[in-house]
MARROPA-999944 format. One record per residue (C-alpha): residue number from 1; chain; x, z, y. Coordinates in steps of 0.001 Angstrom, whole numbers, plus 500000, padded with zeros to 6 digits. Example, Ala and Ser with C-alpha at 12.3 -4.5 7.8 and 13.67 -1.06 7.14 Angstrom:
SITE   num   chaine        u        w        v
SITE     1        A   512300   507800   495500
SITE     2        A   513670   507140   498940
# end
This chain:
SITE   num   chaine        u        w        v
SITE     1        A   569587   223898   831070
SITE     2        A   572794   222113   832062
SITE     3        A   576097   222539   830266
SITE     4        A   579663   222380   831626
SITE     5        A   582976   221545   829968
SITE     6        A   585919   222969   831917
SITE     7        A   589584   221987   831735
SITE     8        A   592888   223177   833209
SITE     9        A   595991   221124   832430
SITE    10        A   599568   220618   833605
SITE    11        A   600469   217115   834789
SITE    12        A   603943   215957   835847
SITE    13        A   603938   215452   839618
SITE    14        A   605348   211972   839108
SITE    15        A   602319   211065   836977
SITE    16        A   599692   211806   839634
SITE    17        A   598636   208179   840149
SITE    18        A   598770   207496   836403
SITE    19        A   596579   210562   835828
SITE    20        A   594035   209353   838389
SITE    21        A   593911   205950   836703
SITE    22        A   593624   207583   833264
SITE    23        A   590810   209877   834454
SITE    24        A   588868   207041   836088
SITE    25        A   589182   204997   832917
SITE    26        A   588320   207692   830374
SITE    27        A   585743   209593   832445
SITE    28        A   583563   206487   832586
SITE    29        A   582931   207042   828868
SITE    30        A   581592   210552   829563
SITE    31        A   579182   209089   832119
SITE    32        A   578063   206355   829712
SITE    33        A   577382   209030   827089
SITE    34        A   575248   211163   829394
SITE    35        A   577457   213273   831683
SITE    36        A   575895   213709   835113
SITE    37        A   578979   214639   837140
SITE    38        A   582748   214802   836690
SITE    39        A   585324   216296   839024
SITE    40        A   589076   215997   838494
SITE    41        A   590903   218160   841038
SITE    42        A   594663   218085   841763
SITE    43        A   596277   221389   842781
SITE    44        A   596434   221910   846525
SITE    45        A   596495   225651   847123
SITE    46        A   597279   227384   843838
SITE    47        A   598999   230717   844480
SITE    48        A   601384   232338   842048
SITE    49        A   599856   235448   840520
SITE    50        A   601476   238668   839403
SITE    51        A   599554   239035   836121
SITE    52        A   598213   235514   835564
SITE    53        A   597359   232340   837452
SITE    54        A   596523   228687   836827
SITE    55        A   600165   227679   836427
SITE    56        A   600883   230462   833934
SITE    57        A   597702   229669   831985
SITE    58        A   599034   226205   831075
SITE    59        A   602751   227081   831185
SITE    60        A   603286   224558   833982
SITE    61        A   606902   223544   834514
SITE    62        A   608403   223326   838051
SITE    63        A   607943   219523   838059
SITE    64        A   604250   219794   837132
SITE    65        A   601059   220395   839098
SITE    66        A   597818   221791   837750
SITE    67        A   594600   219833   837373
SITE    68        A   591277   221672   837306
SITE    69        A   588398   219566   836025
SITE    70        A   584884   219827   834745
SITE    71        A   582209   217646   833232
SITE    72        A   578552   218476   833839
SITE    73        A   575970   217545   831209
SITE    74        A   572175   217724   831373
SITE    75        A   572237   220020   828294
SITE    76        A   574425   221091   825377
SITE    77        A   572721   218694   822985
SITE    78        A   573736   215677   825107
SITE    79        A   577283   217034   825319
SITE    80        A   577513   217642   821574
SITE    81        A   576244   214131   820786
SITE    82        A   578724   212599   823259
SITE    83        A   581665   214540   821807
SITE    84        A   580696   213523   818271
SITE    85        A   580556   209874   819375
SITE    86        A   583948   210044   821124
SITE    87        A   585628   211666   818126
SITE    88        A   584288   209230   815526
SITE    89        A   587246   207847   813549
SITE    90        A   585761   204347   813695
SITE    91        A   585159   204509   817460
SITE    92        A   586308   201098   818719
SITE    93        A   586318   202188   822369
SITE    94        A   589846   201548   823744
SITE    95        A   589487   204500   826131
SITE    96        A   589956   206781   823120
SITE    97        A   592891   204835   821644
SITE    98        A   596059   206852   822363
SITE    99        A   598248   203814   821644
SITE   100        A   596465   201726   824288
SITE   101        A   595667   204597   826664
SITE   102        A   598282   207382   826297
SITE   103        A   597567   210633   828123
SITE   104        A   599912   211197   831099
SITE   105        A   600185   214950   830466
SITE   106        A   600942   217457   827709
SITE   107        A   597591   217977   826011
SITE   108        A   598949   220844   823904
SITE   109        A   599047   223034   827026
SITE   110        A   595571   222080   828261
SITE   111        A   592975   224834   828148
SITE   112        A   589319   223929   827849
SITE   113        A   585939   225288   826899
SITE   114        A   582202   224794   827124
SITE   115        A   580116   226970   829438
SITE   116        A   576459   227721   830031
SITE   117        A   575718   228169   833748
SITE   118        A   574348   231572   834694
SITE   119        A   574204   231140   838491
SITE   120        A   573510   227860   840279
SITE   121        A   573300   227672   844079
SITE   122        A   573047   224512   846157
SITE   123        A   572489   223734   849777
# end
């Protein structure tokens, strides 16, 4: 059964191109470690809610847009092994080095989680 990691994060509007470059660079590591699909989506039509919404969820500032992303894995075991590899303190991969590859967003306001699919429809 597949497994999905989901993310919502605020990114300064002026960092859109930097974010795209960062995502292309770092997401390649997920693919190398077994991910089957990654989508990074920049806000296009994100309405303001009255109780909650995407912007409120990450406390987005007026100069920030919201990114909605997910990583699909063949199973949770592959995902867990990949995450363990990426978080190894001795990992020499420069994609994980914050000094060489700083994130272009405030990671403290990112929300994320792992999900088991319960409905899967395709055409």
